[in-house]
N, CA, C and O of each residue as an XYZ file, in Angstrom:
760
protein
N      -7.568    158.099    143.531
C      -6.206    158.312    142.864
C      -5.355    157.066    143.152
O      -4.682    156.530    142.272
N      -5.416    156.585    144.538
C      -4.636    155.467    144.952
C      -5.073    154.187    144.157
O      -4.208    153.386    143.803
N      -6.364    153.982    143.877
C      -6.776    152.830    143.220
C      -6.269    152.787    141.706
O      -5.863    151.755    141.173
N      -6.336    153.956    141.116
C      -5.855    154.097    139.685
C      -4.377    153.758    139.633
O      -3.947    152.990    138.772
N      -3.561    154.346    140.585
C      -2.154    154.095    140.598
C      -1.838    152.600    140.841
O      -0.955    152.044    140.188
N      -2.526    151.982    141.738
C      -2.401    150.462    142.000
C      -2.702    149.752    140.747
O      -1.906    148.899    140.355
N      -3.853    150.034    140.024
C      -4.161    149.340    138.843
C      -3.151    149.569    137.772
O      -2.886    148.666    136.979
N      -2.590    150.704    137.715
C      -1.593    150.937    136.727
C      -0.261    150.144    137.021
O       0.437    149.738    136.093
N       0.051    149.948    138.282
C       1.220    149.202    138.620
C       1.022    147.740    138.374
O       1.930    147.052    137.906
N      -0.211    147.230    138.698
C      -0.511    145.816    138.427
C      -0.577    145.549    136.893
O      -0.182    144.478    136.434
N      -1.068    146.515    136.131
C      -1.113    146.239    134.665
C       0.267    146.231    134.086
O       0.596    145.453    133.191
N       1.062    147.117    134.621
C       2.424    147.122    134.129
C       3.298    145.905    134.503
O       4.183    145.482    133.759
N       2.992    145.365    135.710
C       3.619    144.118    136.081
C       3.172    142.950    135.218
O       3.965    142.087    134.842
N       1.862    142.947    134.911
C       1.319    141.848    134.107
C       1.904    141.845    132.668
O       2.187    140.796    132.090
N       2.071    143.081    132.120
C       2.696    143.263    130.794
C       4.182    142.672    130.776
O       4.607    141.970    129.858
N       4.863    143.012    131.817
C       6.275    142.661    131.984
C       6.333    141.019    132.125
O       7.157    140.348    131.503
N       5.422    140.495    132.958
C       5.433    139.010    133.223
C       5.114    138.248    131.965
O       5.707    137.194    131.737
N       4.236    138.711    131.160
C       3.820    137.939    129.994
C       4.549    138.384    128.723
O       4.271    137.874    127.638
N       5.372    139.225    128.839
C       6.201    139.769    127.631
C       7.115    138.604    127.208
O       7.744    137.970    128.055
N       7.186    138.316    125.848
C       8.082    137.273    125.390
C       9.541    137.439    125.661
O      10.285    136.458    125.653
N       9.967    138.622    125.897
C      11.310    138.948    126.262
C      11.689    138.755    127.684
O      12.861    138.732    128.061
N      10.602    138.607    128.505
C      10.825    138.465    129.946
C      11.501    137.076    130.284
O      11.038    136.047    129.792
N      12.505    137.052    131.053
C      13.079    135.740    131.427
C      12.157    134.929    132.330
O      11.521    135.468    133.236
N      12.094    133.616    132.067
C      11.320    132.777    132.858
C      12.306    131.805    133.532
O      12.841    130.916    132.870
N      12.528    131.958    134.747
C      13.529    131.213    135.508
C      13.360    129.693    135.567
O      14.324    128.928    135.600
N      12.035    129.282    135.578
C      11.758    127.843    135.826
C      11.816    127.037    134.522
O      11.814    125.806    134.515
N      11.866    127.769    133.463
C      11.910    127.077    132.095
C      13.315    126.541    131.818
O      14.298    127.266    131.976
N      13.414    125.259    131.400
C      14.689    124.776    131.060
C      14.586    124.135    129.670
O      13.516    123.643    129.312
N      15.629    124.126    128.906
C      15.684    123.545    127.615
C      16.676    122.471    127.471
O      17.475    122.272    128.387
N      16.694    121.761    126.400
C      17.613    120.679    126.156
C      19.085    121.304    126.174
O      20.051    120.667    126.594
N      19.165    122.588    125.689
C      20.435    123.261    125.558
C      21.048    123.444    126.937
O      22.256    123.655    127.047
N      20.217    123.365    128.025
C      20.812    123.447    129.360
C      21.642    122.265    129.755
O      22.440    122.353    130.689
N      21.479    121.161    129.070
C      22.122    119.902    129.339
C      23.500    119.910    128.706
O      23.627    119.571    127.530
N      24.456    120.255    129.386
C      25.861    120.221    128.985
C      26.736    119.441    129.903
O      26.362    119.289    131.066
N      27.808    118.956    129.517
C      28.749    118.230    130.237
C      29.391    119.228    131.281
O      30.156    120.113    130.897
N      29.082    119.073    132.520
C      29.622    119.890    133.569
C      29.820    119.045    134.829
O      29.287    117.942    134.954
N      30.635    119.623    135.795
C      30.854    118.887    137.044
C      29.550    118.444    137.664
O      28.571    119.189    137.702
N      29.554    117.240    138.141
C      28.366    116.628    138.806
C      27.373    115.915    137.930
O      26.548    115.133    138.402
N      27.464    116.203    136.615
C      26.518    115.497    135.740
C      26.992    114.153    135.486
O      28.191    113.873    135.468
N      25.947    113.219    135.266
C      26.253    111.783    134.874
C      26.085    111.695    133.374
O      25.013    111.866    132.794
N      27.236    111.414    132.800
C      27.407    111.344    131.240
C      27.384    109.983    130.860
O      27.922    109.101    131.530
N      26.699    109.763    129.668
C      26.682    108.463    128.933
C      27.361    108.800    127.551
O      26.991    109.747    126.857
N      28.355    107.972    127.219
C      28.954    108.312    125.948
C      29.422    107.089    125.208
O      29.612    106.014    125.779
N      29.599    107.279    123.949
C      30.187    106.222    122.986
C      31.604    106.751    122.735
O      31.879    107.947    122.634
N      32.487    105.721    122.643
C      33.802    106.196    122.342
C      34.548    105.069    121.447
O      34.219    103.883    121.418
N      35.535    105.614    120.777
C      36.545    104.722    120.092
C      37.844    105.275    120.573
O      38.069    106.480    120.460
N      38.715    104.455    121.106
C      40.049    104.837    121.538
C      41.013    104.334    120.505
O      41.009    103.154    120.153
N      41.860    105.252    120.007
C      42.945    104.926    118.999
C      44.257    105.462    119.423
O      44.355    106.382    120.235
N      45.291    104.860    118.848
C      46.663    105.435    119.088
C      46.800    106.512    118.087
O      45.936    106.750    117.242
N      48.009    107.210    118.216
C      48.269    108.265    117.181
C      48.445    107.674    115.837
O      48.374    108.414    114.856
N      48.671    106.379    115.698
C      48.862    105.850    114.351
C      47.498    105.503    113.731
O      47.457    105.003    112.607
N      46.354    105.761    114.453
C      45.059    105.572    113.871
C      44.463    104.212    114.133
O      43.288    103.980    113.848
N      45.252    103.316    114.669
C      44.759    101.965    114.970
C      43.812    101.918    116.150
O      44.148    102.465    117.201
N      42.675    101.312    116.043
C      41.743    101.159    117.086
C      42.259    100.258    118.177
O      42.688     99.129    117.938
N      42.208    100.793    119.398
C      42.579     99.998    120.569
C      41.347     99.474    121.285
O      41.354     98.345    121.774
N      40.319    100.250    121.355
C      39.158     99.794    122.043
C      37.963    100.649    121.661
O      38.139    101.846    121.434
N      36.748    100.097    121.576
C      35.530    100.838    121.275
C      34.343    100.262    121.897
O      34.256     99.039    122.005
N      33.399    101.059    122.327
C      32.178    100.599    122.847
C      30.966    100.827    121.890
O      29.816    100.736    122.319
N      31.239    101.121    120.595
C      30.182    101.239    119.589
C      29.455    100.021    119.470
O      30.063     98.962    119.309
N      28.092    100.070    119.540
C      27.288     98.923    119.440
C      27.150     98.099    120.787
O      26.540     97.031    120.839
N      27.757     98.677    121.845
C      27.808     98.061    123.093
C      27.205     99.001    124.180
O      26.726    100.076    123.818
N      27.204     98.653    125.473
C      26.706     99.475    126.439
C      27.518    100.846    126.540
O      28.747    100.878    126.464
N      26.739    101.948    126.715
C      27.447    103.214    126.841
C      28.380    103.236    128.095
O      28.146    102.516    129.066
N      29.398    104.047    128.042
C      30.237    104.275    129.133
C      29.527    105.394    129.964
O      29.135    106.438    129.444
N      29.395    105.106    131.262
C      28.804    106.136    132.170
C      29.779    106.586    133.192
O      30.421    105.730    133.800
N      29.952    107.837    133.439
C      30.726    108.392    134.435
C      30.142    109.723    135.052
O      29.215    110.307    134.491
N      30.665    110.151    136.128
C      30.260    111.414    136.643
C      31.340    112.414    136.465
O      32.435    112.264    137.008
N      31.050    113.448    135.703
C      32.039    114.549    135.370
C      32.531    115.230    136.673
O      31.754    115.582    137.561
N      33.850    115.390    136.727
C      34.457    116.034    137.841
C      34.817    115.128    139.024
O      35.268    115.617    140.060
N      34.621    113.804    138.874
C      34.880    112.836    139.887
C      36.083    112.000    139.574
O      36.307    110.992    140.244
N      36.874    112.367    138.587
C      38.110    111.717    138.199
C      37.938    110.274    137.998
O      38.767    109.497    138.471
N      36.868    109.832    137.295
C      36.560    108.414    136.944
C      37.063    108.056    135.587
O      37.036    106.884    135.210
N      37.519    109.019    134.838
C      38.167    108.796    133.536
C      39.423    109.633    133.446
O      39.617    110.539    134.257
N      40.280    109.351    132.481
C      41.529    110.072    132.364
C      41.309    111.561    132.339
O      40.376    111.989    131.661
N      42.114    112.433    133.044
C      41.890    113.848    133.191
C      41.780    114.542    131.850
O      40.945    115.438    131.734
N      42.562    114.202    130.810
C      42.547    114.953    129.575
C      41.238    114.728    128.793
O      40.726    115.619    128.116
N      40.732    113.510    128.920
C      39.445    113.272    128.233
C      38.289    113.992    128.980
O      37.389    114.558    128.358
N      38.345    113.952    130.328
C      37.279    114.645    131.173
C      37.285    116.115    130.778
O      36.224    116.690    130.536
N      38.497    116.752    130.706
C      38.632    118.138    130.372
C      38.108    118.347    128.933
O      37.374    119.313    128.724
N      38.428    117.526    127.952
C      37.973    117.627    126.637
C      36.490    117.578    126.373
O      36.001    118.171    125.411
N      35.743    116.843    127.260
C      34.309    116.651    127.210
C      33.520    117.863    127.793
O      32.365    118.066    127.419
N      34.081    118.604    128.631
C      33.437    119.715    129.305
C      32.741    120.646    128.282
O      33.320    121.070    127.282
N      31.497    120.924    128.592
C      30.764    121.858    127.676
C      30.072    121.243    126.492
O      29.342    121.929    125.776
N      30.295    119.896    126.259
C      29.599    119.241    125.111
C      28.158    119.074    125.505
O      27.789    119.097    126.679
N      27.297    118.891    124.396
C      25.946    118.626    124.542
C      25.515    117.285    124.019
O      26.276    116.635    123.303
N      24.304    116.842    124.356
C      23.803    115.517    123.899
C      23.780    115.534    122.329
O      23.321    116.478    121.686
N      24.309    114.421    121.784
C      24.378    114.334    120.307
C      25.622    114.874    119.723
O      25.870    114.613    118.546
N      26.433    115.603    120.423
C      27.612    116.221    119.955
C      28.751    115.237    119.831
O      28.927    114.401    120.718
N      29.541    115.302    118.758
C      30.674    114.381    118.621
C      31.922    115.201    118.519
O      31.910    116.355    118.091
N      33.035    114.556    118.935
C      34.283    115.298    119.144
C      35.454    114.351    119.086
O      35.326    113.214    119.539
N      36.570    114.750    118.563
C      37.845    114.057    118.741
C      38.630    114.788    119.760
O      38.872    115.991    119.659
N      39.050    113.997    120.808
C      39.802    114.494    121.937
C      41.186    113.743    121.935
O      41.268    112.521    122.049
N      42.214    114.546    121.802
C      43.676    114.030    121.841
C      44.147    114.242    123.245
O      44.039    115.354    123.761
N      44.669    113.218    123.893
C      45.088    113.329    125.262
C      46.559    112.913    125.339
O      46.930    111.772    125.064
N      47.352    113.867    125.716
C      48.880    113.699    125.874
C      49.052    112.796    127.102
O      48.211    112.783    128.000
N      50.134    112.058    127.121
C      50.540    111.164    128.262
C      50.342    111.801    129.638
O      49.841    111.163    130.563
N      50.748    113.089    129.760
C      50.590    113.799    131.030
C      49.250    113.920    131.618
O      49.052    113.995    132.831
N      48.240    113.938    130.617
C      46.808    114.010    131.128
C      46.081    112.642    130.849
O      44.853    112.562    130.878
N      46.872    111.607    130.588
C      46.300    110.317    130.281
C      46.746    109.356    131.400
O      46.364    109.492    132.563
N      47.566    108.385    130.992
C      48.178    107.418    131.922
C      49.546    107.762    132.437
O      50.230    106.987    133.105
N      49.892    108.949    132.091
C      51.257    109.371    132.586
C      52.444    108.947    131.644
O      52.282    108.186    130.691
N      53.625    109.495    131.985
C      54.792    109.110    131.225
C      55.255    107.696    131.655
O      54.835    107.214    132.707
N      56.118    107.023    130.851
C      56.707    105.832    131.324
C      57.671    106.050    132.473
O      58.509    106.946    132.377
N      57.608    105.323    133.503
C      58.472    105.553    134.629
C      59.426    104.370    134.793
O      58.993    103.224    134.912
N      60.701    104.654    134.798
C      61.782    103.609    134.880
C      61.670    102.996    136.317
O      62.058    101.843    136.507
N      61.151    103.741    137.317
C      60.981    103.206    138.602
C      59.908    102.106    138.747
O      59.879    101.353    139.720
N      59.031    102.055    137.729
C      57.977    101.057    137.706
C      58.453     99.713    137.018
O      57.660     98.795    136.812
N      59.740     99.651    136.688
C      60.298     98.429    136.184
C      61.212     97.865    137.277
O      62.095     98.546    137.799
N      60.959     96.574    137.603
C      61.713     95.894    138.620
C      62.200     94.559    138.129
O      61.568     93.905    137.300
N      63.324     94.173    138.652
C      63.842     92.770    138.274
C      63.492     91.794    139.324
O      63.532     92.075    140.522
N      63.142     90.625    138.849
C      62.836     89.421    139.675
C      63.669     88.268    139.323
O      64.100     88.188    138.173
N      63.946     87.348    140.210
C      64.627     86.141    139.747
C      63.812     85.333    138.827
O      62.596     85.234    138.991
N      64.489     84.704    137.784
C      63.781     84.064    136.724
C      62.896     82.938    137.317
O      61.792     82.713    136.822
N      63.350     82.251    138.338
C      62.636     81.075    138.915
C      61.253     81.534    139.589
O      60.415     80.692    139.911
N      61.059     82.859    139.780
C      59.761     83.268    140.397
C      58.718     83.605    139.326
O      57.581     83.981    139.613
N      59.195     83.442    138.004
C      58.224     83.702    136.941
C      57.802     82.422    136.335
O      58.665     81.606    136.008
N      56.515     82.172    136.154
C      56.074     80.896    135.468
C      56.799     80.732    134.124
O      56.968     81.706    133.391
N      57.217     79.528    133.806
C      57.973     79.277    132.571
C      57.200     79.673    131.354
O      57.813     80.191    130.421
N      55.914     79.477    131.276
C      55.120     79.955    130.008
C      55.115     81.419    129.859
O      54.767     81.910    128.785
N      55.482     82.173    130.877
C      55.533     83.675    130.816
C      56.902     84.243    130.563
O      57.078     85.461    130.560
N      57.862     83.397    130.353
C      59.239     83.846    130.069
C      59.444     84.324    128.585
O      60.332     83.869    127.863
N      58.558     85.263    128.207
C      58.766     85.990    126.840
C      58.453     87.454    126.992
O      57.588     87.836    127.780
N      59.133     88.246    126.264
C      58.938     89.659    126.320
C      57.478     89.960    125.816
O      57.044     89.465    124.776
N      56.744     90.811    126.627
C      55.430     91.153    126.275
C      54.336     90.338    126.953
O      53.164     90.712    126.921
N      54.739     89.175    127.594
C      53.802     88.361    128.320
C      53.191     89.154    129.508
O      53.888     89.882    130.215
N      51.869     88.983    129.694
C      51.254     89.654    130.825
C      51.043     88.684    132.025
O      50.619     87.535    131.896
N      51.338     89.191    133.050
C      51.202     88.483    134.368
C      50.337     89.304    135.262
O      50.150     90.499    135.034
N      49.810     88.682    136.273
C      49.007     89.322    137.280
C      49.745     89.371    138.592
O      50.095     88.322    139.134
N      49.989     90.536    139.117
C      50.613     90.690    140.433
C      49.504     91.125    141.438
O      48.414     91.524    141.027
N      49.797     91.042    142.730
C      48.872     91.565    143.749
C      49.388     92.894    144.266
O      50.551     93.027    144.646
N      48.532     93.833    144.271
C      48.836     95.170    144.851
C      48.853     95.113    146.362
O      48.641     94.058    146.961
N      49.097     96.210    146.945
C      49.215     96.324    148.463
C      47.861     95.990    149.128
O      47.827     95.472    150.244
N      46.759     96.290    148.438
C      45.411     95.972    149.030
C      44.895     94.622    148.451
O      43.699     94.350    148.558
N      45.724     93.805    147.866
C      45.341     92.538    147.405
C      44.591     92.582    146.049
O      44.070     91.561    145.600
N      44.537     93.795    145.385
C      43.913     93.850    144.091
C      44.797     93.374    142.983
O      46.014     93.547    143.034
N      44.214     92.787    141.999
C      44.984     92.231    140.882
C      45.497     93.415    139.988
O      44.754     94.315    139.596
N      46.826     93.331    139.705
C      47.493     94.376    138.905
C      48.161     93.724    137.778
O      49.025     92.875    137.999
N      47.795     94.088    136.461
C      48.427     93.485    135.330
C      49.847     94.083    135.192
O      50.049     95.285    135.362
N      50.817     93.208    134.879
C      52.145     93.653    134.707
C      52.713     92.891    133.426
O      52.193     91.835    133.067
N      53.733     93.421    132.783
C      54.241     92.815    131.568
C      55.697     92.504    131.693
O      56.457     93.211    132.355
N      56.077     91.423    131.037
C      57.514     91.147    130.956
C      58.256     92.084    129.967
O      58.011     92.011    128.762
N      59.081     92.887    130.420
C      59.717     93.911    129.580
C      61.024     93.416    128.993
O      61.365     93.744    127.856
N      61.760     92.624    129.769
C      63.178     92.111    129.301
C      63.475     90.801    130.082
O      63.093     90.599    131.235
N      64.150     89.989    129.378
C      64.616     88.673    129.939
C      66.148     88.774    129.969
O      66.780     88.968    128.930
N      66.750     88.639    131.184
C      68.224     88.627    131.283
C      68.593     87.175    131.627
O      67.732     86.296    131.678
N      69.890     86.949    131.861
C      70.415     85.741    132.130
C      69.829     84.967    133.371
O      69.504     83.780    133.333
N      69.736     85.772    134.462
C      69.194     85.202    135.766
C      67.935     85.895    136.224
O      67.271     85.432    137.151
N      67.598     86.997    135.586
C      66.480     87.772    136.057
C      65.515     88.166    134.914
O      65.858     88.092    133.734
N      64.328     88.576    135.302
C      63.362     89.084    134.358
C      62.907     90.476    134.795
O      62.583     90.676    135.966
N      62.875     91.486    133.828
C      62.457     92.842    134.198
C      61.001     92.926    134.009
O      60.537     92.722    132.887
N      60.259     93.200    134.979
C      58.781     93.379    134.926
C      58.445     94.794    134.922
O      58.917     95.566    135.756
N      57.593     95.177    133.949
C      57.042     96.577    133.738
C      55.718     96.718    134.361
O      54.738     96.087    133.965
N      55.696     97.544    135.335
C      54.448     97.837    136.097
C      53.736     99.112    135.681
O      52.763     99.528    136.309
N      54.262     99.765    134.550
C      53.547    100.939    134.070
C      52.309    100.439    133.421
O      52.201     99.302    132.962
N      51.333    101.391    133.406
C      50.100    101.087    132.706
C      50.407    100.828    131.189
O      51.267    101.506    130.626
N      49.740     99.896    130.553
C      50.094     99.630    129.104
C      49.972    100.917    128.195
O      50.566    100.979    127.119
N      49.203    101.910    128.657
C      49.008    103.143    127.797
C      49.950    104.241    128.296
O      49.925    105.335    127.733
N      50.728    104.027    129.257
C      51.694    105.065    129.813
C      52.562    105.444    128.673
O      53.044    104.611    127.905
N      52.762    106.823    128.577
C      53.756    107.255    127.563
C      53.169    107.482    126.174
O      53.843    107.959    125.262
N      51.901    107.127    126.042
C      51.174    107.230    124.748
C      50.170    108.328    124.644
O      49.467    108.608    125.615
N      50.073    108.960    123.515
C      49.009    109.855    123.197
C      47.800    109.122    122.846
O      47.851    108.245    121.983
N      46.696    109.420    123.462
C      45.461    108.675    123.238
C      44.497    109.565    122.376
O      44.367    110.768    122.600
N      43.867    108.939    121.430
C      42.936    109.738    120.560
C      41.507    109.031    120.806
O      41.285    107.848    120.546
N      40.609    109.901    121.324
C      39.210    109.462    121.620
C      38.357    110.096    120.656
O      38.395    111.318    120.509
N      37.535    109.310    119.938
C      36.370    109.848    119.131
C      35.143    109.605    119.915
O      34.769    108.441    120.060
N      34.477    110.581    120.435
C      33.359    110.516    121.359
C      32.087    110.999    120.832
O      32.065    111.831    119.924
N      31.040    110.527    121.347
C      29.698    111.044    121.101
C      28.916    111.066    122.456
O      28.808    110.032    123.114
N      28.413    112.159    122.837
C      27.537    112.295    123.998
C      26.209    111.772    123.726
O      25.491    112.306    122.880
N      25.811    110.665    124.456
C      24.529    110.047    124.318
C      23.427    110.525    125.249
O      22.250    110.562    124.889
N      23.833    110.882    126.434
C      22.974    111.375    127.477
C      23.630    112.190    128.510
O      24.826    112.027    128.751
N      22.910    113.068    129.140
C      23.489    113.888    130.276
C      22.321    114.019    131.238
O      21.227    114.476    130.909
N      22.654    113.559    132.518
C      21.601    113.608    133.554
C      22.213    114.426    134.739
O      23.425    114.383    134.951
N      21.382    115.156    135.493
C      21.937    115.782    136.624
C      22.168    114.740    137.614
O      21.513    113.697    137.588
N      23.112    114.980    138.530
C      23.460    114.080    139.547
C      22.270    113.637    140.405
O      22.224    112.496    140.865
N      21.322    114.530    140.615
C      20.149    114.222    141.438
C      19.165    113.275    140.669
O      18.511    112.428    141.279
N      19.086    113.428    139.413
C      18.073    112.586    138.591
C      18.761    111.306    138.173
O      18.066    110.391    137.733
N      20.022    111.173    138.271
C      20.663    109.953    137.667
C      20.955    108.960    138.843
O      21.270    109.359    139.964
N      20.829    107.654    138.511
C      21.377    106.691    139.527
C      22.901    106.873    139.619
O      23.494    107.336    138.644
N      23.555    106.540    140.712
C      24.958    106.698    140.817
C      25.731    105.963    139.755
O      25.505    104.780    139.505
N      26.682    106.703    139.106
C      27.435    106.005    138.066
C      28.566    105.193    138.614
O      29.264    105.624    139.532
N      28.754    104.021    138.062
C      29.957    103.201    138.583
C      31.167    103.883    138.015
O      31.134    104.442    136.919
N      32.204    103.832    138.749
C      33.484    104.395    138.200
C      33.809    103.795    136.916
O      33.922    102.574    136.802
N      33.971    104.632    135.908
C      34.326    104.112    134.560
C      35.799    103.772    134.509
O      36.630    104.369    135.193
N      36.080    102.828    133.705
C      37.433    102.362    133.529
C      37.775    101.967    132.059
O      37.399    100.893    131.591
N      38.451    102.812    131.398
C      38.728    102.386    130.037
C      40.068    101.773    130.070
O      41.078    102.397    130.395
N      40.045    100.477    129.710
C      41.193     99.662    129.747
C      41.331     98.971    128.367
O      40.436     98.226    127.969
N      42.408     99.203    127.656
C      42.608     98.536    126.414
C      42.625     97.072    126.481
O      43.202     96.497    127.404
N      41.994     96.422    125.512
C      41.900     94.930    125.530
C      43.251     94.318    125.227
O      43.653     93.320    125.825
N      43.949     94.941    124.278
C      45.377     94.398    123.979
C      46.166     95.522    123.405
O      45.656     96.271    122.573
N      47.339     95.661    123.798
C      48.197     96.797    123.368
C      49.294     96.188    122.513
O      50.161     96.908    122.017
């Protein structure tokens, strides 16, 4: 009786194991690859303003790589990409608060005119200042007064809604991928 009962239990387990409806934990599919925290993402993008004018694009160039959840791209774009799959395309609109922030009047400072190179004494000219750690920081001439120049240290995209047209090219788990360099989307000219 004990042998028959044992054979019956083993048979039942085999039926359950090989049943098509039984879950198989080790099996993974392409659908498991979604943009989630820790994944290394490769994407193609075109950045435009609300007016539809292209600011920057990497189409036909090297893919942008970043690690999701590591704050390597603007927060609103990172949030908009969550859950996407390889091959998926999407338009992500990013408000200033989740992009480069609002324009801050505190980021505008006046300097004596003689401290500014003569060829840069025009509104919109870009200069390079040195940050506290010695890093190069681009700044723009905002206004020219009689004896001073107002320099704007806001990011060029501050206060602007950004429109990203993106396509997910690849998703790798953090363990399988080489470390992603911090991504930096910087407009060529504003």
